[in-house]
VOGU-3710 file (C-alpha; in Angstrom, 3 decimals, decimal comma):
1> mdsdkedtli> 0,333/2,719/28,625  -1,315/3,929/25,305  0,395/4,492/22,246  -1,358/6,185/19,167  0,825/6,728/15,966  -0,163/9,246/13,485  -0,673/8,374/9,764  2,406/7,374/8,153  2,946/6,990/4,432  3,899/3,636/3,551
11> rfetsdllya> 5,537/2,509/0,019  6,797/-0,558/-1,037  9,470/-0,497/-3,562  9,509/-4,277/-4,892  7,222/-7,296/-5,375  3,553/-7,518/-5,367  3,078/-5,086/-3,040  4,652/-2,435/-5,223  1,532/-2,727/-7,482  -0,978/-3,346/-4,781
21> lhnatmfvka> -0,284/-0,558/-2,282  1,117/2,645/-3,646  1,521/5,508/-1,416  -0,935/4,154/1,331  -1,078/5,593/4,960  -0,925/3,208/8,120  -2,401/4,251/11,667  -1,393/2,227/14,553  -3,024/2,194/17,966  -1,393/0,062/20,886
31> kkgeenkwnf> -2,507/-0,585/24,448  -1,310/-2,608/26,810  -3,373/-4,969/28,748  -3,780/-6,522/32,062  -1,268/-9,400/31,475  1,385/-6,887/30,209  0,855/-7,842/26,466  -0,214/-5,419/23,591  -3,437/-4,710/21,959  -3,182/-3,491/18,413
41> eveisdkydf> -5,504/-1,589/15,954  -3,962/-1,254/12,630  -5,608/0,540/9,280  -4,232/0,781/6,217  -5,624/3,194/3,852  -4,958/3,653/0,127  -6,900/4,856/-3,372  -6,753/2,501/-6,066  -6,161/4,727/-9,001  -3,866/5,312/-11,712
51> tdfknikeya> -2,925/8,929/-11,717  0,829/9,022/-12,612  2,591/8,103/-15,862  5,824/5,969/-15,194  8,945/5,508/-16,674  10,985/2,282/-16,847  13,451/3,331/-14,317  10,659/3,453/-11,805  9,905/-0,275/-11,832  13,475/-1,481/-12,912
61> dkeeeklsdi> 15,356/-3,345/-10,288  18,050/-6,101/-10,428  16,268/-8,812/-9,275  13,804/-8,923/-12,232  13,999/-8,721/-16,158  14,030/-5,712/-18,016  11,059/-7,209/-19,767  8,792/-7,393/-16,644  9,732/-3,926/-15,887  8,729/-2,764/-19,522
71> fsttlnnlgv> 5,615/-4,866/-19,025  4,682/-2,907/-15,439  5,316/0,409/-17,056  3,233/-0,391/-20,183  0,277/-1,650/-17,852  0,728/1,152/-15,414  0,524/3,853/-18,246  -2,353/1,924/-19,800  -4,012/2,228/-16,699  -3,491/6,218/-16,515
81> vsseygvikt> -5,169/6,278/-20,003  -8,108/3,981/-18,988  -8,472/6,310/-16,039  -8,874/9,490/-18,089  -11,379/7,981/-20,163  -13,595/6,276/-17,379  -12,724/3,008/-18,067  -10,969/2,265/-14,558  -12,715/3,843/-11,652  -10,926/5,046/-8,538
91> fnlkikfktk> -12,034/3,944/-5,280  -10,621/4,071/-1,707  -9,645/0,904/0,303  -9,299/0,448/3,926  -7,560/-2,537/5,787  -8,481/-2,674/9,637  -7,514/-5,180/12,077  -7,103/-5,704/15,808  -5,084/-8,138/18,078  -5,999/-9,188/21,542
101> egef> -3,345/-9,785/24,059  -0,782/-11,990/22,869  -2,137/-12,941/19,652  -0,013/-11,625/16,758
//
């Protein structure tokens, strides 16, 4: 039995992954092996860029302090300006990994 999953948009709403991967896509391919165990191929793609200005409400959550939310918003918006002036370059990021039967 084989299974391919189309590209799926993934978003993280809290913690470090919110800042590291944003609007990334993930592709998963699974195949059942001889010992009835699954093999997986996973690919996550993202573009490192700062394209959108954010307001504080987009980073605000109940677990973190307002100072941290203000700091995150300010850094993101400085990144947008830096990208516009060529100080920060955008680049594509691709993470790939495979598992063998029973290893996960």
